[in-house]
N, C-alpha and C positions, 0 to 999 in steps of 0.2 A: 907489818901490817896483817893481821889475821884475815883470812877471806872470809866473806858474807856468804854462808850455805844458801840463802835465797836469792842471792842475786843471780840474774842470767845476763846474758850479753845479747843485745839486739842491736841492729843497725839503727843509723840515726833517723832513717826513713820510717822505720816500725816505730821507734818511739816519736817522732813529730806524730804519727797516725794516730798511735794509743793516747797522746796528750791532747789532739785535737778532739778525739772521740770522747775523752774524759771531760773535756770543757763543754762541748755540745750536750752531754748527757746532764753537765751541772746545770747549764742554762735552760734546758727542759724542764728539769726536775723545780727550778725555782720560778718558771714561769707562772704569773699571776692566772693567766687563763686556762693552762691546761694542765699545770704541774701536778696538781692533786690529784687528779684523773688519770695522768701516766703513774705517778705512785701507786694508785689503786691497782692499775694493770699490771704493773712489775709485780706486786705483792700478791696477785692471783697466780701469776705465771710461776714466781719465785717467791712460795709461802716464808721462807727463813729471811727475807730481804726485811731489813728495819728501817723503819720510817716513823720515828717517835711523833710526828706533828699528826700522823695518821691516828694514832691512838688517843692523843689529846683531843682532836675534833671529834672523832666517833664518842668518846666518853661525854663531851661537852653537848654533842646534839643528840645524844639518845633520848634525854628527857623530850626534848623538843619535837624528835621525830614521833615519840610515843603519843604526844600530845596531838600533833597533826595527824596521826593515823586515827586516833578516838574523834577527832573533829570530821575528818572525812567520813567515817562509819556513821555519825549522826546526823551529818548533813546528807548521805546517801538514804539512812532511813525516813528524815524528815520530809526528803523530795519525793518518797516512794508513799509515804501516806498522804503527801497533797496530790499526787496523782492519782492514788485512789479515790480520794475525795472527789476531785475533778470529774474523774470517770463516772462515779455513782451520781453526781448532780446531773451529767449529761444523759447518763441513763433514764434518771428518774424524769428528766423534762423531755425525752423522748417517748416514754411510755405514758406520760400524761398527755402529750400531743396526741399519739395514737389512739388512747382512749377517748379523747375527744372527738377525733374525727370518726371513731367507729360509732359513738353514741350519735353524732351528726346524721350520719347514714342511717341508722336504725329509725332514727326519728323521721328521716326524710322519705324513706321507702317503706316506712311502716313494717320492717323485717321482724318475724318472729325469732325467738331463741334458735330455732333449727337454721333460718335464713342467716343470721349473724354467724352462726357456725360455718355455714357453708363458707360465706364471706371470707373469714379467716382460713378456712382451708385453703381456698385458691389463693389468697396471698401467701401462706407457707409454700403451696406448691411452686408459686411464681419465683418465690425468694424476694418478694417486693412489700413494700411499706404502703403501696398505692390503694387505699382503702376505695376510694371512689370508682376506681377501674375495676378491682374485684366486684365491686357491688353492680356495677353497670354490666358486667360479665354474666353474672348471677340471675338478674332481672333477664339479659337477653336469652338465656338458655330455659327459661321457664314456657310452658306451653301457653299460647295464647287463647284468652278465653274467647268462646263463640260468640259471634257479633250477635247483636238483639236488633229487632225491629225498633226502630225509635218510635215513642209514642207521644203524641201531642198533648196528651193528657186529659182529651176530651172524650175519649172512648176507652173503655178498659182494655187492657192489651189482649186479654183471653176471653173469647167470647164462645157461649154454648148457643146458637142462635135456635136450634130447634129443640134444643133440650134433650139431646140425644143421650141416652144412658142414663137419663134421671127419669125416675118415676114420676108422673104427670097425672093431676085429675081432669086435665082438658083433654077431652076426648080428641080434637083435634091434632094434638101433638102425641097421642098415642097412635093414632093412624098412619101420620106422617112417619114414625119411627118404624111402625110394622111395614109399611109398604109405601114408599115415596112417590111413585108412578101413578098408584092409585088416588092418592091424596091430591097429587097434582091436577088429575083430571077432574075429580070432585069439585076442587076449587075453582077450576076454570069454569065448570058448569054452572057453579053459583054465581059468578061474577057476570056470567053471560045472561042467566035469569035476571039479575038485578037490573042489566043495562035494558033489557025487553020491558021489564016492569015499569022502568022509569019514562 
């Protein structure tokens, strides 16, 4: 009998180890849970390894995978549009609310355009949307008006009792303006003379 050139001699222990390893590899590759993944890992490490079932699976799943990729892209685009629309609506509502509060403050405190510009500047500096707080700050920084004497309405608030500074036809007022002391002496003498005559 001719010798097989491919035959090698190994010990029974080595043969048992090789057969056990081969059986373990076969069982791992045929495993339903991790067999395909193991085959893919082997093919990645040893590109020449042949696993025809991987080629069939890849060929069959390629159109499905392409559709899934397209659906995922469309879903992301749709979600992005919905998020952008929601943000635009929230921004519009916030702007509307701010505009309403600004208008209310303008009416309540009778702010001019310059006053409202100062309120908005204050809000920007503070990084706040507190319109009422900014308005209160602006009002608080304004100079206080000088107090005025309360008038009962019975008498005029300004009186020029002696006609000072006013040209008058009355000789008594002209004398009073010219020399008040002399006028007072003359009036006192008149009053005394009237008292003696009575």
